[in-house]
Backbone bond lengths (Angstrom), bond angles and torsions (degrees), N, CA, C in turn:
res aa  C-N    CA-C-N  psi(-1)  N-CA   C-N-CA  omega(-1)  CA-C   N-CA-C  phi
1 M - - - 1.436 - - 1.510 107.63 -
2 K 1.321 116.07 124.93 1.455 120.49 -176.99 1.517 110.61 -123.62
3 G 1.315 115.60 151.96 1.447 120.78 175.43 1.509 112.78 63.17
4 S 1.322 115.97 -154.11 1.459 120.12 -177.23 1.510 112.63 -101.04
5 D 1.325 118.76 -1.73 1.459 120.36 -174.83 1.525 113.73 -94.26
6 F 1.281 118.76 -3.22 1.457 123.19 179.05 1.523 112.15 51.40
7 S 1.307 116.76 48.80 1.458 119.70 177.12 1.529 108.65 -95.15
8 P 1.337 116.99 110.83 1.470 120.05 -176.01 1.520 112.39 -72.98
9 T 1.311 114.93 151.66 1.455 122.97 175.12 1.518 107.61 -127.66
10 A 1.320 116.98 124.97 1.463 121.16 179.27 1.521 109.40 -89.67
11 I 1.336 115.74 124.57 1.454 120.47 -179.85 1.528 109.43 -143.57
12 E 1.322 115.88 161.12 1.461 121.92 177.08 1.528 110.12 -69.91
13 S 1.321 116.80 160.05 1.467 121.31 -179.07 1.526 112.41 -55.74
14 S 1.326 117.35 -42.74 1.465 120.07 -177.97 1.529 111.23 -64.26
15 E 1.338 117.47 -37.66 1.458 120.74 177.17 1.521 111.22 -69.71
16 A 1.322 116.13 -33.42 1.465 120.62 -178.22 1.521 111.13 -59.95
17 L 1.321 116.91 -35.39 1.464 120.08 179.42 1.524 111.50 -62.58
18 L 1.323 116.48 -37.90 1.466 120.25 178.08 1.523 110.68 -72.29
19 E 1.315 116.97 -42.89 1.461 121.80 -178.50 1.525 111.80 -67.40
20 A 1.315 117.73 -34.59 1.462 121.91 -174.82 1.517 113.02 -61.05
21 S 1.308 116.74 -29.51 1.462 119.67 -177.44 1.525 113.14 -86.45
22 K 1.325 117.51 -4.10 1.462 120.92 -179.02 1.527 110.93 -80.85
23 D 1.321 115.16 152.19 1.467 120.64 176.19 1.524 109.52 -65.82
24 G 1.313 115.72 147.60 1.456 120.79 174.84 1.512 115.09 94.60
25 V 1.318 118.63 -7.86 1.462 120.48 178.02 1.523 107.31 -76.76
26 R 1.331 116.79 119.18 1.462 121.35 -175.55 1.511 112.81 -102.35
27 G 1.312 117.07 -11.81 1.450 120.11 179.11 1.508 110.53 -175.97
28 I 1.325 115.54 155.78 1.462 121.96 -178.72 1.514 107.62 -128.71
29 I 1.335 116.21 133.74 1.458 122.10 174.62 1.519 106.65 -113.88
30 V 1.321 116.30 125.16 1.463 121.81 179.98 1.522 108.33 -113.87
31 D 1.327 116.41 122.87 1.464 121.17 174.71 1.523 106.77 -90.38
32 S 1.307 116.16 106.85 1.464 120.64 -174.11 1.520 113.18 -70.62
33 D 1.319 117.20 -10.11 1.463 119.98 -177.08 1.523 113.84 -96.99
34 L 1.326 117.69 3.01 1.459 119.67 177.39 1.526 110.03 -74.54
35 P 1.322 116.74 147.60 1.468 119.73 -175.74 1.523 115.07 -60.72
36 D 1.330 118.05 -31.52 1.468 119.46 -177.33 1.521 112.79 -90.51
37 C 1.334 117.74 11.26 1.458 120.83 -175.21 1.525 111.37 -108.66
38 E 1.319 116.06 106.33 1.470 121.43 169.32 1.518 102.79 -97.08
39 L 1.326 116.39 102.40 1.456 122.59 -163.48 1.520 114.69 -53.89
40 S 1.313 118.47 -50.43 1.469 118.87 -175.76 1.524 111.38 -62.70
41 T 1.316 117.88 -42.30 1.464 121.60 179.21 1.522 111.03 -66.50
42 T 1.331 116.23 -44.16 1.461 120.69 179.70 1.523 111.15 -61.20
43 L 1.335 116.59 -46.95 1.465 120.02 -178.99 1.524 112.04 -64.61
44 K 1.319 117.19 -44.03 1.471 120.08 178.60 1.526 110.98 -59.24
45 S 1.327 116.17 -44.48 1.468 120.66 -179.10 1.524 111.43 -66.89
46 L 1.332 116.97 -43.25 1.465 120.25 177.69 1.526 110.79 -61.90
47 R 1.316 116.41 -41.98 1.466 120.66 -178.43 1.522 110.30 -64.48
48 Q 1.342 117.72 -35.90 1.466 120.54 176.93 1.522 110.82 -67.26
49 Q 1.335 116.86 -40.84 1.461 121.62 -178.43 1.525 112.48 -73.56
50 A 1.331 116.48 -33.67 1.467 120.99 -174.54 1.525 109.43 -139.61
51 P 1.329 117.15 75.60 1.466 120.24 -172.76 1.522 115.58 -63.83
52 T 1.332 118.15 -21.94 1.464 119.73 -177.35 1.528 114.01 -106.04
53 V 1.322 117.73 -6.63 1.462 121.10 -176.12 1.531 109.95 -79.18
54 P 1.348 117.62 129.08 1.466 119.90 176.60 1.538 110.87 -63.09
55 I 1.326 115.71 136.16 1.464 121.45 179.14 1.523 108.41 -121.29
56 V 1.342 115.24 121.26 1.461 121.76 176.63 1.520 107.74 -105.64
57 V 1.320 116.50 131.28 1.456 122.20 177.27 1.519 108.79 -106.91
58 T 1.331 116.48 128.40 1.461 120.26 171.49 1.520 107.27 -98.57
59 H 1.333 115.29 139.69 1.459 119.97 -170.01 1.530 109.38 -148.40
60 T 1.326 117.23 145.64 1.469 120.10 176.78 1.516 111.81 -86.54
61 S 1.301 117.61 -17.00 1.464 121.60 -177.84 1.522 110.63 -93.26
62 D 1.333 115.77 137.54 1.466 119.09 172.77 1.532 110.07 -107.04
63 D 1.331 115.62 19.91 1.461 121.96 177.94 1.533 108.57 -66.31
64 P 1.334 117.23 122.15 1.480 120.11 -178.73 1.529 113.22 -55.88
65 H 1.334 117.50 -32.71 1.467 120.60 179.45 1.532 110.55 -64.95
66 D 1.334 117.27 -44.61 1.471 121.03 178.84 1.524 111.10 -63.05
67 I 1.326 115.69 -41.76 1.457 120.45 -179.87 1.526 110.51 -65.19
68 Q 1.322 117.08 -42.59 1.465 121.15 179.05 1.529 111.04 -62.77
69 L 1.328 116.54 -40.63 1.468 119.74 177.97 1.528 111.23 -61.99
70 A 1.324 116.79 -39.16 1.474 119.49 178.47 1.527 109.91 -61.63
71 F 1.335 117.22 -43.84 1.465 120.22 178.32 1.527 111.03 -64.47
72 E 1.317 117.27 -41.94 1.472 120.95 -179.72 1.525 112.34 -62.63
73 H 1.346 116.65 -28.06 1.465 119.71 -177.87 1.517 113.28 -96.98
74 G 1.342 117.84 5.93 1.456 118.83 171.45 1.512 117.55 123.32
75 A 1.325 119.01 -2.05 1.464 119.87 178.04 1.521 110.15 -67.56
76 T 1.312 115.85 143.67 1.452 121.73 175.02 1.523 109.62 -89.99
77 W 1.335 115.73 -33.64 1.465 121.67 -179.60 1.517 108.35 -153.43
78 V 1.333 117.32 146.89 1.459 122.99 176.92 1.518 107.53 -122.61
79 V 1.322 116.40 130.18 1.464 121.61 177.65 1.526 108.01 -121.55
80 T 1.328 115.27 135.33 1.461 121.22 -177.40 1.528 110.02 -92.38
81 K 1.335 114.95 136.68 1.469 120.94 177.56 1.526 108.93 -76.10
82 P 1.321 117.83 147.39 1.459 127.65 -5.46 1.519 110.10 -76.64
83 Y 1.303 116.32 154.38 1.456 121.46 -179.50 1.524 108.55 -143.56
84 D 1.293 115.70 161.39 1.453 122.37 175.93 1.529 106.39 -89.02
85 P 1.328 119.48 122.44 1.468 121.06 -179.11 1.524 113.50 -54.29
86 R 1.328 116.77 -24.72 1.467 119.50 178.30 1.526 111.23 -65.17
87 E 1.346 116.81 -25.54 1.472 119.72 175.88 1.522 110.33 -58.82
88 I 1.320 115.64 -45.29 1.465 120.41 -178.32 1.525 110.16 -69.32
89 L 1.312 117.33 -43.94 1.459 120.55 177.70 1.523 110.16 -58.01
90 N 1.320 116.95 -46.14 1.468 120.83 179.33 1.524 111.56 -62.98
91 F 1.331 117.00 -35.61 1.466 120.22 177.06 1.528 110.32 -61.15
92 F 1.337 116.99 -47.64 1.464 119.89 -178.43 1.525 111.63 -66.98
93 I 1.320 117.59 -34.63 1.463 120.29 177.15 1.527 110.17 -66.42
94 A 1.330 116.46 -42.56 1.465 121.34 -177.37 1.528 112.98 -76.60
95 N 1.331 117.42 -20.03 1.465 122.03 -176.48 1.521 110.34 -127.39
96 P 1.327 116.98 69.16 1.464 118.67 -178.62 1.523 111.56 -65.21
97 M 1.316 114.55 154.01 1.451 120.52 179.20 1.528 109.26 -65.65
98 P 1.335 117.79 136.52 1.461 120.16 176.14 1.523 110.59 -58.51
99 T 1.321 116.14 143.18 1.469 119.59 -179.58 1.519 111.76 -93.98
100 S 1.342 116.52 -9.49 1.464 118.63 177.51 1.529 109.25 -148.96
101 A 1.305 114.73 160.32 1.471 119.91 179.54 1.530 110.70 -62.31
102 A 1.323 117.57 -29.43 1.459 120.95 -179.06 1.527 111.15 -63.64
103 Q 1.321 118.53 -29.86 1.458 121.43 178.98 1.521 112.40 -71.38
104 L 1.301 117.37 -16.21 1.466 120.72 -179.93 1.513 111.69 -79.37
105 L 1.330 117.93 -19.69 1.454 122.56 -176.40 1.504 112.27 -81.43
């Protein structure tokens, strides 16, 4: 999601790492069930590239252990499939990315 219009762009995990560090990225959605997504590695790498950008993980499992692991590796929020896409949009609207490091404290 870039800019203020919340227009999503679908990309592979490897591309996401490059995109995450660019200016204007307001949020990242990670589908943990895609074949190229090893969730813990992907989240750690995204968090290094974009430490302040909110990361939402979509997941088919509602196992509390899986959800906790996603949070431990950098997810800001985890939503279980099926979900209404408006849930994610509302999350990003309600939780804007900090504009300065001071807002993270």
